[in-house]
TORKOL-4160 file (C-alpha; in steps of 0.2 Angstrom, whole numbers, padded with zeros to 4 digits, m for minus):
222
<pt num="1" X="m0198" Y="m0118" Z="m0086"/>
<pt num="2" X="m0197" Y="m0121" Z="m0104"/>
<pt num="3" X="m0194" Y="m0137" Z="m0114"/>
<pt num="4" X="m0178" Y="m0130" Z="m0121"/>
<pt num="5" X="m0172" Y="m0128" Z="m0103"/>
<pt num="6" X="m0175" Y="m0146" Z="m0099"/>
<pt num="7" X="m0168" Y="m0152" Z="m0115"/>
<pt num="8" X="m0152" Y="m0142" Z="m0112"/>
<pt num="9" X="m0150" Y="m0148" Z="m0095"/>
<pt num="10" X="m0154" Y="m0166" Z="m0100"/>
<pt num="11" X="m0140" Y="m0166" Z="m0112"/>
<pt num="12" X="m0128" Y="m0160" Z="m0099"/>
<pt num="13" X="m0133" Y="m0172" Z="m0087"/>
<pt num="14" X="m0133" Y="m0187" Z="m0099"/>
<pt num="15" X="m0114" Y="m0184" Z="m0102"/>
<pt num="16" X="m0111" Y="m0186" Z="m0083"/>
<pt num="17" X="m0121" Y="m0202" Z="m0083"/>
<pt num="18" X="m0115" Y="m0209" Z="m0099"/>
<pt num="19" X="m0096" Y="m0207" Z="m0097"/>
<pt num="20" X="m0094" Y="m0207" Z="m0078"/>
<pt num="21" X="m0094" Y="m0223" Z="m0067"/>
<pt num="22" X="m0110" Y="m0226" Z="m0058"/>
<pt num="23" X="m0100" Y="m0226" Z="m0042"/>
<pt num="24" X="m0099" Y="m0207" Z="m0044"/>
<pt num="25" X="m0118" Y="m0205" Z="m0045"/>
<pt num="26" X="m0121" Y="m0213" Z="m0028"/>
<pt num="27" X="m0135" Y="m0201" Z="m0025"/>
<pt num="28" X="m0150" Y="m0196" Z="m0035"/>
<pt num="29" X="m0146" Y="m0178" Z="m0041"/>
<pt num="30" X="m0160" Y="m0165" Z="m0044"/>
<pt num="31" X="m0162" Y="m0162" Z="m0063"/>
<pt num="32" X="m0152" Y="m0145" Z="m0062"/>
<pt num="33" X="m0135" Y="m0141" Z="m0069"/>
<pt num="34" X="m0124" Y="m0128" Z="m0061"/>
<pt num="35" X="m0110" Y="m0118" Z="m0070"/>
<pt num="36" X="m0105" Y="m0104" Z="m0059"/>
<pt num="37" X="m0108" Y="m0099" Z="m0041"/>
<pt num="38" X="m0105" Y="m0084" Z="m0029"/>
<pt num="39" X="m0108" Y="m0083" Z="m0011"/>
<pt num="40" X="m0125" Y="m0092" Z="m0007"/>
<pt num="41" X="m0130" Y="m0092" Z="m0025"/>
<pt num="42" X="m0127" Y="m0106" Z="m0038"/>
<pt num="43" X="m0131" Y="m0102" Z="m0056"/>
<pt num="44" X="m0136" Y="m0113" Z="m0071"/>
<pt num="45" X="m0130" Y="m0111" Z="m0089"/>
<pt num="46" X="m0145" Y="m0100" Z="m0093"/>
<pt num="47" X="m0142" Y="m0088" Z="m0079"/>
<pt num="48" X="m0155" Y="m0094" Z="m0067"/>
<pt num="49" X="m0150" Y="m0092" Z="m0049"/>
<pt num="50" X="m0153" Y="m0105" Z="m0035"/>
<pt num="51" X="m0150" Y="m0102" Z="m0016"/>
<pt num="52" X="m0138" Y="m0116" Z="m0010"/>
<pt num="53" X="m0144" Y="m0124" Z="0006"/>
<pt num="54" X="m0132" Y="m0139" Z="0005"/>
<pt num="55" X="m0115" Y="m0130" Z="0004"/>
<pt num="56" X="m0107" Y="m0146" Z="m0003"/>
<pt num="57" X="m0110" Y="m0155" Z="0014"/>
<pt num="58" X="m0101" Y="m0140" Z="0023"/>
<pt num="59" X="m0086" Y="m0139" Z="0011"/>
<pt num="60" X="m0091" Y="m0122" Z="0006"/>
<pt num="61" X="m0098" Y="m0116" Z="0022"/>
<pt num="62" X="m0090" Y="m0099" Z="0019"/>
<pt num="63" X="m0099" Y="m0097" Z="0002"/>
<pt num="64" X="m0094" Y="m0101" Z="m0016"/>
<pt num="65" X="m0079" Y="m0093" Z="m0023"/>
<pt num="66" X="m0075" Y="m0083" Z="m0007"/>
<pt num="67" X="m0062" Y="m0070" Z="m0012"/>
<pt num="68" X="m0050" Y="m0073" Z="0002"/>
<pt num="69" X="m0050" Y="m0092" Z="0000"/>
<pt num="70" X="m0048" Y="m0090" Z="m0019"/>
<pt num="71" X="m0034" Y="m0078" Z="m0017"/>
<pt num="72" X="m0025" Y="m0090" Z="m0005"/>
<pt num="73" X="m0027" Y="m0105" Z="m0016"/>
<pt num="74" X="m0021" Y="m0095" Z="m0031"/>
<pt num="75" X="m0006" Y="m0088" Z="m0021"/>
<pt num="76" X="m0001" Y="m0105" Z="m0015"/>
<pt num="77" X="m0003" Y="m0114" Z="m0032"/>
<pt num="78" X="0009" Y="m0101" Z="m0040"/>
<pt num="79" X="0022" Y="m0105" Z="m0027"/>
<pt num="80" X="0020" Y="m0124" Z="m0023"/>
<pt num="81" X="0005" Y="m0134" Z="m0028"/>
<pt num="82" X="0011" Y="m0151" Z="m0020"/>
<pt num="83" X="0026" Y="m0158" Z="m0011"/>
<pt num="84" X="0019" Y="m0175" Z="m0006"/>
<pt num="85" X="0022" Y="m0183" Z="0010"/>
<pt num="86" X="0040" Y="m0188" Z="0004"/>
<pt num="87" X="0046" Y="m0171" Z="0009"/>
<pt num="88" X="0041" Y="m0156" Z="0021"/>
<pt num="89" X="0034" Y="m0140" Z="0016"/>
<pt num="90" X="0034" Y="m0123" Z="0024"/>
<pt num="91" X="0015" Y="m0122" Z="0026"/>
<pt num="92" X="0008" Y="m0139" Z="0033"/>
<pt num="93" X="0017" Y="m0137" Z="0050"/>
<pt num="94" X="0009" Y="m0120" Z="0053"/>
<pt num="95" X="m0008" Y="m0126" Z="0048"/>
<pt num="96" X="m0007" Y="m0141" Z="0060"/>
<pt num="97" X="m0001" Y="m0130" Z="0074"/>
<pt num="98" X="m0015" Y="m0118" Z="0071"/>
<pt num="99" X="m0029" Y="m0132" Z="0070"/>
<pt num="100" X="m0024" Y="m0141" Z="0085"/>
<pt num="101" X="m0022" Y="m0125" Z="0096"/>
<pt num="102" X="m0039" Y="m0118" Z="0089"/>
<pt num="103" X="m0049" Y="m0134" Z="0092"/>
<pt num="104" X="m0039" Y="m0140" Z="0108"/>
<pt num="105" X="m0032" Y="m0156" Z="0101"/>
<pt num="106" X="m0015" Y="m0163" Z="0103"/>
<pt num="107" X="m0013" Y="m0168" Z="0085"/>
<pt num="108" X="m0022" Y="m0168" Z="0068"/>
<pt num="109" X="m0022" Y="m0180" Z="0053"/>
<pt num="110" X="m0029" Y="m0172" Z="0038"/>
<pt num="111" X="m0040" Y="m0182" Z="0026"/>
<pt num="112" X="m0048" Y="m0179" Z="0009"/>
<pt num="113" X="m0065" Y="m0187" Z="0013"/>
<pt num="114" X="m0076" Y="m0192" Z="0027"/>
<pt num="115" X="m0074" Y="m0210" Z="0022"/>
<pt num="116" X="m0055" Y="m0209" Z="0025"/>
<pt num="117" X="m0059" Y="m0201" Z="0042"/>
<pt num="118" X="m0070" Y="m0215" Z="0047"/>
<pt num="119" X="m0059" Y="m0229" Z="0041"/>
<pt num="120" X="m0045" Y="m0220" Z="0051"/>
<pt num="121" X="m0056" Y="m0220" Z="0066"/>
<pt num="122" X="m0059" Y="m0238" Z="0065"/>
<pt num="123" X="m0041" Y="m0242" Z="0064"/>
<pt num="124" X="m0038" Y="m0230" Z="0079"/>
<pt num="125" X="m0051" Y="m0239" Z="0089"/>
<pt num="126" X="m0044" Y="m0256" Z="0085"/>
<pt num="127" X="m0026" Y="m0251" Z="0089"/>
<pt num="128" X="m0032" Y="m0243" Z="0106"/>
<pt num="129" X="m0042" Y="m0259" Z="0110"/>
<pt num="130" X="m0027" Y="m0270" Z="0107"/>
<pt num="131" X="m0013" Y="m0259" Z="0115"/>
<pt num="132" X="m0022" Y="m0251" Z="0129"/>
<pt num="133" X="m0038" Y="m0262" Z="0133"/>
<pt num="134" X="m0030" Y="m0278" Z="0131"/>
<pt num="135" X="m0042" Y="m0285" Z="0118"/>
<pt num="136" X="m0035" Y="m0301" Z="0110"/>
<pt num="137" X="m0028" Y="m0299" Z="0092"/>
<pt num="138" X="m0042" Y="m0300" Z="0079"/>
<pt num="139" X="m0057" Y="m0299" Z="0091"/>
<pt num="140" X="m0059" Y="m0280" Z="0093"/>
<pt num="141" X="m0077" Y="m0275" Z="0089"/>
<pt num="142" X="m0082" Y="m0258" Z="0083"/>
<pt num="143" X="m0101" Y="m0255" Z="0085"/>
<pt num="144" X="m0111" Y="m0243" Z="0074"/>
<pt num="145" X="m0130" Y="m0239" Z="0072"/>
<pt num="146" X="m0142" Y="m0246" Z="0059"/>
<pt num="147" X="m0146" Y="m0234" Z="0044"/>
<pt num="148" X="m0129" Y="m0226" Z="0045"/>
<pt num="149" X="m0119" Y="m0219" Z="0030"/>
<pt num="150" X="m0101" Y="m0215" Z="0031"/>
<pt num="151" X="m0095" Y="m0218" Z="0013"/>
<pt num="152" X="m0092" Y="m0232" Z="0000"/>
<pt num="153" X="m0076" Y="m0241" Z="0005"/>
<pt num="154" X="m0076" Y="m0259" Z="0009"/>
<pt num="155" X="m0074" Y="m0256" Z="0027"/>
<pt num="156" X="m0088" Y="m0243" Z="0028"/>
<pt num="157" X="m0101" Y="m0253" Z="0018"/>
<pt num="158" X="m0097" Y="m0267" Z="0030"/>
<pt num="159" X="m0106" Y="m0257" Z="0043"/>
<pt num="160" X="m0120" Y="m0252" Z="0032"/>
<pt num="161" X="m0138" Y="m0260" Z="0033"/>
<pt num="162" X="m0143" Y="m0253" Z="0016"/>
<pt num="163" X="m0144" Y="m0268" Z="0003"/>
<pt num="164" X="m0140" Y="m0256" Z="m0012"/>
<pt num="165" X="m0124" Y="m0251" Z="m0003"/>
<pt num="166" X="m0119" Y="m0269" Z="0001"/>
<pt num="167" X="m0125" Y="m0280" Z="m0013"/>
<pt num="168" X="m0111" Y="m0288" Z="m0024"/>
<pt num="169" X="m0096" Y="m0282" Z="m0013"/>
<pt num="170" X="m0094" Y="m0295" Z="0000"/>
<pt num="171" X="m0086" Y="m0303" Z="0009"/>
<pt num="172" X="m0086" Y="m0289" Z="0022"/>
<pt num="173" X="m0075" Y="m0283" Z="0036"/>
<pt num="174" X="m0079" Y="m0293" Z="0051"/>
<pt num="175" X="m0084" Y="m0286" Z="0069"/>
<pt num="176" X="m0089" Y="m0269" Z="0063"/>
<pt num="177" X="m0107" Y="m0263" Z="0062"/>
<pt num="178" X="m0124" Y="m0262" Z="0070"/>
<pt num="179" X="m0126" Y="m0281" Z="0074"/>
<pt num="180" X="m0122" Y="m0289" Z="0090"/>
<pt num="181" X="m0109" Y="m0303" Z="0085"/>
<pt num="182" X="m0118" Y="m0317" Z="0095"/>
<pt num="183" X="m0137" Y="m0312" Z="0095"/>
<pt num="184" X="m0138" Y="m0303" Z="0078"/>
<pt num="185" X="m0148" Y="m0289" Z="0088"/>
<pt num="186" X="m0147" Y="m0273" Z="0078"/>
<pt num="187" X="m0142" Y="m0257" Z="0087"/>
<pt num="188" X="m0155" Y="m0244" Z="0082"/>
<pt num="189" X="m0152" Y="m0225" Z="0082"/>
<pt num="190" X="m0158" Y="m0217" Z="0098"/>
<pt num="191" X="m0160" Y="m0234" Z="0107"/>
<pt num="192" X="m0147" Y="m0234" Z="0120"/>
<pt num="193" X="m0154" Y="m0251" Z="0127"/>
<pt num="194" X="m0148" Y="m0259" Z="0111"/>
<pt num="195" X="m0130" Y="m0253" Z="0114"/>
<pt num="196" X="m0131" Y="m0258" Z="0132"/>
<pt num="197" X="m0136" Y="m0276" Z="0126"/>
<pt num="198" X="m0120" Y="m0277" Z="0115"/>
<pt num="199" X="m0109" Y="m0270" Z="0129"/>
<pt num="200" X="m0117" Y="m0282" Z="0141"/>
<pt num="201" X="m0113" Y="m0297" Z="0130"/>
<pt num="202" X="m0096" Y="m0292" Z="0123"/>
<pt num="203" X="m0090" Y="m0277" Z="0132"/>
<pt num="204" X="m0073" Y="m0284" Z="0135"/>
<pt num="205" X="m0070" Y="m0284" Z="0116"/>
<pt num="206" X="m0078" Y="m0268" Z="0111"/>
<pt num="207" X="m0065" Y="m0255" Z="0105"/>
<pt num="208" X="m0077" Y="m0241" Z="0099"/>
<pt num="209" X="m0094" Y="m0235" Z="0096"/>
<pt num="210" X="m0097" Y="m0225" Z="0079"/>
<pt num="211" X="m0112" Y="m0214" Z="0079"/>
<pt num="212" X="m0117" Y="m0198" Z="0070"/>
<pt num="213" X="m0123" Y="m0183" Z="0080"/>
<pt num="214" X="m0137" Y="m0181" Z="0067"/>
<pt num="215" X="m0141" Y="m0196" Z="0056"/>
<pt num="216" X="m0144" Y="m0191" Z="0038"/>
<pt num="217" X="m0145" Y="m0206" Z="0028"/>
<pt num="218" X="m0160" Y="m0212" Z="0038"/>
<pt num="219" X="m0170" Y="m0196" Z="0035"/>
<pt num="220" X="m0161" Y="m0184" Z="0047"/>
<pt num="221" X="m0164" Y="m0192" Z="0064"/>
<pt num="222" X="m0160" Y="m0181" Z="0079"/>
């Protein structure tokens, strides 16, 4: 690659780092800038093509700019872009019915991000713990594994063991995370004996266990 290539890409990258909050750049992006995409290919401003193995963490599993998805988005945007939750619309109900029947669930709660999904999962576990399991109010424990990553909200970084994610944001949400409340023993990924120890010590107060099927932040642990 030429010096001109790196200079042009550096200028485009510098705008992102100069005018955007550091919270947006929570990763360490590769020094490549994309401008267009189609299918499995992403293309930089000079026309170089790269095969996309990330798929925006599954958001574009169907490929970039899939014609059917683009057509559906454009059609809906021309009719009704947003109704907010203050009203009903004629699309959401059909969507919810389709998703629940297809995946075999009773209900669905749409969210924008994985962080919102995990935060809602914590709330759901605590609510269940208080209403169904009989855990005394304020004592519900949600256990996680060390080296987890679920987002950047306060509730989620309270579960994190990464100093860079936690530093400067305390105090944290109590009774969530990978440490046993009484022994401070950490629940390691793929070590069921660690979880057993927490359940043995505090099982009556445990409302949920949050674990990734494949742990990515720790280096893709299966």
